[in-house]
N, C-alpha and C positions, 0 to 999 in steps of 0.2 A: 930338295923331298916334295914329292907330291902329298897332298892333303890324303887322310887315311881313307876319306869317301869316294876316292877315286881309284878304280884296279887299273894296274900298270903290268903288262906282262911283255917282255922281249920276246920276240919270235923268229928264228932262223928259217927263211924261206928258200933254201937252196934247191928244195925238189918241187916248190910250187910255183916261185916266180925266181929262175935262176940270176945270181947275182944281185937279188934286190938287198942282199945285208939284212942286219935286224930291223924289225920295224916293231912299233910301239902301239898298243892297242889302249885307248881312253874310253870309259864309261864311268857314267854316275849313278853307281847301284841304289836302287831302293831299297830300304831296310826291312828286314824280315817281317816286323811288325807290320807294317804296311801291306806286304804281299799276304798274309793270313788275314788279314783284316777284310783286303778286297775278295779272298776267296770264299770270305764268310757270307759273302752277301747274294750268295745263289738264291733265285725264287724258283720255285715251281711252277711259275707261269712264263712262257717264252717271250712275252710281251713285256714283262717287267724286267727279264733278265736283258732285254735289248735296250732299254731306258736305263738300267745301271749302267751297261756299257758303256753308252754315249755319255753319262754323267763322269764316270771314271777318265775317260779321254779328256774331257773337258778340264777334271781336277787336275790331270796330268799335265796339263800346257797346251793339248792340242788345240789352237784356235778355230779351227773350222772341223766338226764332228757331221759327219753326213749320212743320211739314211738314204740307200740306193734301192728304188724300187725292184724287185725280182718276180718276173712274169710266173704266174700260179703260185705266187705266197704270199701270204696275208702281211708279213713282216718283212721289210727289207735288209739288205746286208750295212752292217755298221762301218764306216770308213773312216780313218785319220790318216793323214798323209803329212810326214816330215821331210821338206823340200830340199833336197841336197844342190850341188854346185852344178849337175848334169841330169838329164831325164832320164839317164839309164836307173831303172828300178828294181829294188830286190822288195818283193811282196811277203809279209809275214801275217800268216791267218790261221785261225780258229775258229770253228763253229761254235754257236751259243745255244742252240736248241739241245734239247734232252730227250730221252725216250721216256722214262719214266723215272719216279721217285725226284730227288732233287738234282740228279746228275752232276754231281761234284765232279766225278774224274770226268765223266764224258756229258758234256765237254767243259762245264765251268770252268775247271784247270787249266784249261788253253786259253780259254776267251778272258778272263779276269787277268791274265798274265800279259795280255797284249799293252793295256795302259801302261804297266811297270817297264816295259821294254822300250816302248816309245821315249819314256821317261829317261832312261839309262842312256839315250843316245844324244839328249839335248843338250849336254855340255860345249861340244864342238861341232864347227861344221862339217858335215860329210860331202863327199864325192858324189855318193848315189841318193837319189831319193828313196825313201824308205814308206812304202804304203801297209797300214796297220788295216786287218779286214776280219771284222767278226762276221762270219757267215751265217745265214739262216738256213733254214730247212735242211741241214745235211743228212738228218736221219731218214728223208723220205726221198731220197733220189740225189743228193747233191745239188739240189736245186740252186743255193745260193752262190756256189763255186762256180756251176755251169753258168748262171744268170749272168755274173760277174766278167766271165771270160769272154761270152757272146756280145758285152757291150764294148768291148775294148776296141778303137780302130786300129787300122792297121801300123801306125805309127806307136801306139802303146805299148800291142803286141810285140814289136820287134824290139821294143825297149826294155822289156821285162826279161831281166837277166836270171832271175831265179825265184822259187818259190819256197817259204820254209813254211811247213805246216806242223801246228803244236794240237795234239789230240790224245787226251787221256795220259796226261802227265801226272806224277805225285806218287804213284803205289810204290814205286821202287826207285832205283838209280835211274838215268837215263838210258833211253833205249834209241835206236834207231832202225828204220825199216831199210835195210841193206841193199835189199835186192833191187828196190825201186829208186834208192837214192841215185843223183848226178854223181860221178865218182870225184870230180873236183869239189863239189859241197860236202861230199861224205869226207876225204883227204882232210879239208880244212877244220871240219868239225872234230874229227880226230887228234888233230895238232892242237888245237885249242884245250880239250879235256886233257892231255897228256899235260900241257904246260899249266893249267890250273890244278893238276892231280885231281881230278872229279872222274868217276866212274863213268863209262861208258859203254854198251853191249849192243851188238847187232843182232836185233829181234825180228823176224821178217812176219808181219801180221796178215799175208793176202789171203789165207783161208780161213780168216775170222772174217773180214768186212774189208769195205773199203773207206778211203777219205778222200776228202777234198782235193788232195794234191793230185787226184786221176784226172781231174778236169783241166789241170794246165799240164801235165806229162802227156797226155793224148794230142796235146797239140805242138809237143816238142818243147817244151818249156822246162829247164832243168828243175828239180824240185828236191825235198828231203824232207822226213817225215821223223818227227821226234814225237817218242811216245814212252809207256812204262808198261806196258802189256806183257804178261808172259802167258805160257800156259796154264798156269797154275792160279793165275787172279782175272782171267779175261771174264770168267761166267759171273763174277760179282756186278758186271757192269749194267747189264740187262735183267736182272732178276729183282729189281728193288732194293738193292743194297749197297746203291752208289751213294753214300754219305759221306760226311765229313771225316767219319771215322776211317774212311778207306785211303785217307790221305798221310803218307808217312813226311812231316814238315820239313825234316834234315834234307828229303830227297827232293821234294818238290822247290826248296830254296836253293840246293844245289843243281835242279835244272835251269832254274831263272837264272843262276850266276853262269852258267855255261853257257845260255843263250844269249845273255846280254852280250858278254864279250866275243861271241861268235858274229854277231852281226856287226860289231866294229870291226872284227878281223875282216869278214867279207869286204867291209865297204873300203879297205886298204889293199885288199887282193885279189877281189875278183876283176876281171877285164871290163 
C-alpha cells in the first residue's frame, strides 16, 4: 500500500499510447495549508514578488534558482530546473508581475503555485527535465516569455516538448484555453481530470487578452493554458478588486492537484 501522502492513479492509455497498458503516476502532494500560505505572500511590489518566488523555490528544494536577465525589463525571469534522465524538456510557466492592487489571481495564483508543483515531482526520478519559470513583465508586452525564448539556443529549442502556462487560476474550477491548446496536451489533461474526478471546462480567452504561451506557440512549441476566467468574472482582474477574497480555495487547491498529477502523467506519456 502506498503512503497516504502520495497520489496514485492508474490510467489506460490505449488512445494516447497504443498497447501501453496501465500506467501509474506518482506525485508527492503539498498540503493545502502550504498552498494557502504561499498564495498569501503576494506583495504589491513586483521586485518583492520576484524575491519571494526565488525564496519559495529554494524552500521547496530547488538547489539552483536563477534570475535570467531580460532585455528591456528591470527584473529578470526566475528559473528553477528539475533535471531528468533526458534533455527533453517540459516548461511550466507563470508570470509574477501584476497590473494593479495585489494581483492575487493575475497572477500570483500561478506564480506561487510553481514551487509547489516543483516539490510534487521531487519524489522520484523523471524521464523529462522540468523547467519552472516565473516570467517577468507579462503585463507590458510578454517581455519575460519573449526574452526567454529568444535566449534558447537551437538544441534547447528542439528539446522543448511542451509549455504549460498557468495564469489566473482559483476563481472557479479549472479552465483550459481549448482553441490554443496542443491536442495531445489537451487530451492528456482531460484524461487526468476524468481519472481524478476533478472539474475541467474549455473556455477560450483570446478576446480578453493574451498570455505568455503565445511566445512559445508562435515558434511551433506545443502549449496549453490553464486558467479560471469566465465572462462573468474577468472584469474583476483589472479593476483593483483582484484580492485574496477573489480566490475560492477549494477550486485553487483542486487546480494544484490536477496540475501536479498532470505533469507526472506527461512525464510517462509524452514522446
